[in-house]
N, C-alpha and C positions, 0 to 999 in steps of 0.2 A: 787371336785366331778367329776367323769367321767360320760359322757353321751354317750349312744349308740343309734343310730337311725336305725330303721329297716323299710323296705318297703314291702308292699304287693301289687304286681301287676302281671298280667299274663305274663307267659313266651311265648311271642307272636313273631311270625315270619311273615313277609310280603312276600307274593308270588304273582306272576303275571300269568294270564291266558289270552287267546285270544290275542296273539301277532300278528296275521295276520292283516296287514293293520293298525297298530297303527299310530296315528297322533301326539302324543306328546311323544317324547322319554324320558324315565326316567332311569337314571343310579343310582344305589345305591352306594353312596359314602362310606358308612360304613355298611357292613353286619356283625353283631356280631355273634360270635359262640353261639350256644345254650348250656347251662350248665345243666347237670342232675347229680343225685347223687344215690349212692347205698343205700339200706336200706329203700327206700320209693317208692311209685308209683309216677312217674313223669308225670305231665300233661303239654302238649305243645299246645298252641293255634295258629291257623293260621288265618291270615288276607288276604284273597284272592281277588285280584283286577284285573282289566284289565289294559292295557297299559296307559290309561288316569288317572290311580290312583283312579278309582271308583270301589267300591265293587261290585262284580258280584252276581247274583242270583245262589246259589249253587244247586238249583233244576235242573239246566241245566247240571249238572255233575252227574255221578254215579260211584260207586265203588271207592270212594276217599280213597287212602291208603298212609301210610307212610312206606317207605322201609329204613331199617337201617342195616349197615354192620359194623363189628368190624375192627380193624386195619389190620387183616389178610385177609379181604375181605369176611368173612363168615357172612351170615345173622344171626341176633339174633334169638333165638329159635322160637318166634311167629311172626316174621316179614314176610309179611307186616302187619301193624296194621291198623285197620279201623279208618278212620278219620270221626268224626260225626259232621255234620253241626249244628249250633245253630238254634233253632227253631224260635227265635225272633230277632236275629241280622243278618242282611244280610251280607254275605261274611265271617262270622266268623265260624270257625270249631275248634274242639279240638280232641286230641288223648291222650291216656294214655299208658305209657310204664311201665308195671308191674315190681315191684322190683325183682320178681323171675327171670326175664330175664337178670338181671344185677349182680346176686349174684356171679357168677364165673368169672366176668370180673375185671381186674385190671384197675386203672385209665389210660385212653387213649383217643385218638381222634377217634370218630366214624364218618362215613359218612352217609348222608341221602338224600333221594329224595322223592318227593310227586308226585303221579300219579293219574290219573282218567280216566274215559271213557266219551267221549263227542261225540254225534252223531255216536255212534258205534265204534269209533276209540280211541286207547290209546293216552293220552296226558300227558305231564309233566308240572308241575308248575315250574316257573322260579323265581329266585331272582332278576333279572334285565332284561333289554331288550337286553343284550348281550347273552341271552340264557344260563345263569348260572343255571343249574338245580341241581347241587350237592352241598350240604352244609355240615357243620361240627358241630357235637355235641361233646362237651367236657364232658367226664365222669370223674368227679373230684374225686370220692371216696365217703365215707360215711359222711353225715351231721348229722347222728343220732347216739346215743350211741350203741356200740356193746355189746351185752349181751353174757357172757361167756356160753359155753356149759356145760351141766352136766358132772361131772366126776364120773365114776363108778369104784369101787374097789371091786374085787371079790376074790383076793388072800390074804390070811392071813398067816403070818409067825409065827410059834410057837417057843417060847424061854422059857427056864427054869430060874426062878428067884432065888434069894438067899435062898428062903424057899423050893425050890425043886418043885414049882408049875409051870405048863405050862400056859403061857400067850400068847395070839395070837394078832397080830397087823397088820394093813394095812401098805402099803408103805407110805412114807412121802407125805403129801398133802400140796402143796403151798398155802399160804393165800393171796398172792398178785395178782395171776392170770395175771401176766405181766402188771399190772396197775401201774401207777406212784405213786398212793396213796394206801397204804395197805388197804385191806378190813376190815371193823370194825366187821363184824360177818359173819358166814358161816352157811348155812342151811344144815343139814345132815339128810338123811332118811336111816334107818337101817332095812333091811329085814332079818327075822330069820325064822327058822323052829323048833318049839317046844323047844325054847331055855329057859333054866333056869340058871341064873347067873347074872353077873354084866358087864356093859359096861361103859367105860370112855374114855377120850381123854387126850393127853399130848401135850405140845407145846414147841418149842425151838425158841430162838431169833437168832440162828446161821444162817448166810447167806449161808453157805455151809454145807451140811450134812456130818457128820463123825460118827464113831462108838460111840463116846462119846456125841453126840448131845442131847440125851435123858437120859443120865446117871443119872442126878439129877433132872429130870423133875417131876413136881408136878401132881398128879392125879386129874383130874376134872371129877367127876362122872356124867354120863349121866343118867343112870338108874341102879337100883338093884332090879330086879323083875323077876317074872315068866311070860314067853310069850308063853304059850302053843298053843294059837290060831294063831300064826304066823302073827299077824297083824303088818304092818310096823309102826315103831316109827319115828316120825319126830321132831327134836329139832333144835334150833338156838343156835350156840356156839359163844360167844364173843372171839375174837382172840387177842385183845390187841396189844402187840408188837411182837407177834409170827410171824416168817417167815414161819414156817412149823408146822403142827400138824399131829398126827396119831391117829387112833381109835383103842382101845384095848378092848379085852373081856376075861373073864375067867368064866368057868362054875361052877356050884355048887360043882362039884367034881374037886379037883385040878388037877387030872391026866386025867380023862375021862369026859369031860363036857357033860351035857344032852342037846341034840339038837345042832343046828349049827347057826352061823351068816353067811348068804348067800352072802350078798353084802351090800356095803355102797355107797350111792349116795350123791354127794356133789355139791352144787351150791351156 
């Protein structure tokens, strides 16, 4: 049996203030990089002390802010971020980096600094008594599942079958969505305008699409009905071993269908 241990603890950084006239020199032997992730709001906690390693009263500071720059030296969209002191814990403050500010960033090393105003003057927070004011934040990437975007198909190709009827179909719709494990089902929403006829789907196990991929495909009916009110129809399709599917429709008239299928949305 395999056992995985997980830990819940604050992403805390120690900072120093009030370095003037310090009496006990403190040098940080190991200052870890802060790690944050795409896809979630990241909370960072600061433990702000004086040079004697005693937590300070944060009410002596104002406009406490976190400044973050990307690898190119550009500030993140909403930087600087407001650092909020804890109302009950002396010297503790936190800041939230919203996931929206990290959406377009690739994994990289960001740089940060924390500043404040004290006695009307700008001051920096330091990681040690050597006045190291700039730290590193490692943006690792996503720790959360990535949800695929909806795919919209608005173009339908008309082909004449062996009976001389016109059948319209979408382009090929992949079922794997670049995932390692094929999707078990797909949700499809079909928008129509006054459509009367039948709609179905076909699948192929071919990994590469060719003109023969759907030659012997079996029809899986989605609906056979009149949709004069143009209400969207949403169905869940099992895909099994199919690598690709396509949505097809045919009107009540083999040559000139009544109404139209406007778009197919897949997710």
